[in-house]
N, C-alpha and C positions, 0 to 999 in steps of 0.2 A: 502492499498500500503506498502510496506517495507518500511525501510528507508535507502539512500546510505549511506553504511560503510566508512567511512573516515580515512584513520590512516596518522597521523602525526608524525614528526620524526623530534625532535626541536623545541618542544609545551613551552618551559623553556626561548627561547627567544625572543627577541623584536617580530619579524615577527611572527613567530610559534603561539606566544601565541595572538597576533592580530586576527590570521584565525583560531584560536580554539574557541576563546569565540566569535566571528561573526557564525562560525557551529553551536555551541550548542544555541544560541540566535534564528538562524533559525529554531530548535526547529522539520527539517528536515532530519536531519543527527546523524548518530549513529557514535561519535566521538572515537578513540581509539587515544595514546600515548603513545609513546614509552619513556619511563624514568629511568635511570641511578636510582639504588638504593641510591647513593648518595643523590639524589635530589629532592627523593621523598616526602622528607618534606619542601620543598621550597613554600615558598605563595602561587606564582604564580603556581606551581604546583596543592596546595590544591585549590584553586580558582576554579581551570577546572574540577577537580573531584567532589569538591563539587555541581556543575552545571552538570553533569554529566558522564564528560568523563570517558572513561575506561582505568586504567592504564595497560601498558604491559611493566615489570619490566625486563628492557635489555639493549643492546647496540648498534649501529651500527657498531662497529668491531669486532660484534659476526661471527659465522661461516656464511656462506652460505645458509646452511642448518637449522640453528637457525632463521634467517630472512623470511627465506621461511615460516617456520611455523608460524610466525608471521604475515606474508601475505596469509595466507588463507581465502577465503570469503571476503576479503578485494577490493570495487571499485575502490575508488582512494588514491595513496598514493601521499603525499605531501612531501616534503622536504625541510627545514630550517638551514640547517644544515650550519656551515661558509663552504666557499668555500674549505679550504686547505682541507679539510676532503676527503677523498674515498667515494664519493656515488656508486663507480663501482659494489661492491659487492651485497649494498641496492637493483639497479635497475635490477642486474640480476639477484635475487633473488624475484623480481614484477614480472620479467617476467615467472620465471618456476611457481611459483603462479597465474600466472593466473590475476593479477590484470588488473583492467579495463581502467586506466589511471595514469600513471604520472604525476607530477609536480615536479620535478630538484628544486634545489638551486639557483634559478636564484634572481628574486625581485633586483633588479639594475638598472642600467643609462641603455639607449640605446646606442650602440657603433657598430663600424663596426669592423671585425677581425683586430688585430695586431694593436691595440690601446692601451688596458689595458689588463696587464696577470693575473688578475683575472679575467676579464670579458672572456679572452680567454678561461682559464679553464671552466667556464659555458657551455662558444659553443662547446668544446670539449666533456663533457658530455651531451649534443643534439646532438652530430654526434653518440658518443655511443651507444644512448636510439634507433634514427634513426636507426642505422644498426641491432639493435635487433628486429627490427618493430613489437617497442611495443608503443602503443597510449599512448600518452602523448599530454600535455600541454605545453607552454612555458610562465611563467608571468613576464614582465619589470614593474617595478614602478617608473621609473624616480629617484628623491632625495628626501630625506626624505624635507618635509619643517621646518622640526625643525633645521635640519644640515644647512638651511641658513641664520636661526636667528644668528647674532652675539654674541660672547660671553662679559657678562658685565665687565667695566673696573677693577671692584673688583676680578673678575675670576683668574683662574693661568692658565698663560701662557703655553700649553700644545699641544703635535701633536692635539688632537680633538679636544681643544678650544683655535686655535690661531686667537689672534686680529689681522686678515689681513682679506686683499681680491686678488680674481684671477681672474685676465682674463680683459674679458668688464664687468664691470657692470651694463650695460644693455641689456647683453644679455639672455634672458628667454630661461628656459630648466623648461622640463616634470619635477614636483611635484606631493607627494603624501604625504597621514598621512597613519596611522594605523588603524584605526575604518574603513578607505573608502576603504585599502586593504582588510582586512578583509571581508566585504561586498561584494566589486567584486568576491573576489576569491571564496565566498560560490555560486555565479551565473555563475561565469564562469564554474568551474569543472564538473558541471549539465549542460551544454548548447551542445548541440551537434555541433555548429555553431564552437566552439572553439578547437576540437576534432584536434590532430594534428596540430595546430596552434597557432604561437607569439600573443600574447595579452600584452596590456599596460593597467594597471592598475593604475589610476591615479587620479589626483582633476585639474590640470591644468598645465598652462605655468606663470611660474615669474621671476623677475630679482633680483639682488642680491640688487642695487637700487628700487625697491619696498618694499622688505623685510625690507632692514633697515631702508624705512622711516614707516614702520609699529612700528618696532622696537623704534626707536626713540621717537614715540606717547606714546605708553606703558609703555616704562621706562623713559621716562625723558632725557637720556641722549642722547648728541652726540659723534655720532662713526666715527664724519670724519676723527679724528685723526689717524685712523687704517691706516696704507701704506698699497700698491698694495707691491705682491709679482713679482719680476719680470718673465717673459716668459721663460728666462733664468736660473734662478734657478728653476724654476718647472722643466724644460727640465732635470737641473742637477740633480731634484731629483728621476727623473722617472727611468737615468741611471744609480743611485747609486746603490749596491748590500750589504753594510753594514745592510741598518733599512729595512728589507721587508716591515714593516710597512705604513713607510714614503715614500717607492716608490709606495705601493699602494695606498696612499694618492694624491699621485704627476699624477699616471696615472690617476686616478679621476678629478680632478681638471683640469688637464690637458684637459681632454675629456671633459667636460662639461662646461668648462668656457673660454677654451682659444678657441678649434677648431668647439666648438659648437653642439656637436655630439648629446647630450641629446634632440631633437626637436621632435614635434610630427609630422613635414615634413619627416623629418628622418624616425623615427622609421615606419612610413606608407611606406617609401620610400622602406625599409629595408623586407617589406612585413608583419608588424606586422599590428594585427587587433586592431580597439579603442573602448574599452571597455564604453566610453559614449557615442558613438554609438548604443552600443549593449543595454546599462543598463543605459537609458537617463531621468529615476528615481531615481536613487542613491545619495541622498546630497550630499549638495559641503559643504566645511565646512567654515567657517566665517575665514581671516587670522587673523585678528586683535585675535579674541579671542582665534587663536590658540596660536601667541602668548605672551597672558597673563597665557595662562595656560603652558606655556612652561619654562617660567621664575618664573611663582610662583612653579612649581614642583623641579625646580634647575637640571630638568632632564641635563645628560652628558653619552656620547654614551660612554660602557664600555664592550669593546670585550677581556678583559683580558690582556691587554700591558703591559709591564714591564716598569719600572720607565725611564729605559735608552731608549725604545722607544719613549712613549711620548712625553720624553726632547728634544728629535731630531726635533726642526721646526724648517720653513723656516727662510733665511737669507733675510732682508729687505733691509740693505743697513741703516736704518733709525737711 
């Protein structure tokens, strides 16, 4: 039996890399990855090619005709590019090339329309795909568990490593880990039940209080001195236009930690399928072990933000 041919755009990133690794480990996929010439020697790309990924040298900004040529014979297209990147030419090329299923760059929290600017961009891409009558699956993953562990006291205070909390510390929200996202996507993209559906690929629901308790046990630090950012300050961040990154972070904070949008109940109410009901054999991560690995690695999210963007943190009045 021939292998399902998957084409990933964005395999050098966090989510794209995790999905690519899981597909290669499954050994039931033929994997092609679109890689810019400047990224061909990155360690992450070399790791994927050594494991069997086929590299296509190119860029998502190329002509529609060139993109279409890359996608000939592809069964599933997965995009994990940053949401600000225009995916429409790629998706139109997939339609013309006859791709069997498209998974656009979602992979974020659940929220209704009009709450988060970046999420609204994703919803717009979903509408575009539906308008093309293109077979698809939309995949949401909640909040990364690593993003719920507080930075250590010794860490630098930046937009991505803020020594604060937002909203109700007991508010539970959907969370996921990269290995689980990869394993779930490998199942979702070949499942007829998920065709033309939205699926939540996740590990569980957890609160800031719970993750911080685990962190205190693992690190031996007391994070009770980290102050709360007021709801008003977050709202101000959502409305400002000077720093797009700060606005995006504020939007996500408000939606998940103040409004409580990112829950399984609300995802299901919006029509999402529960991946844990579909694939109940996928193992759950150990939160304490994840915390130990997180702090041992020194991992910090890096989306290429400038120093100006990073240092524009939220006021606490403390």
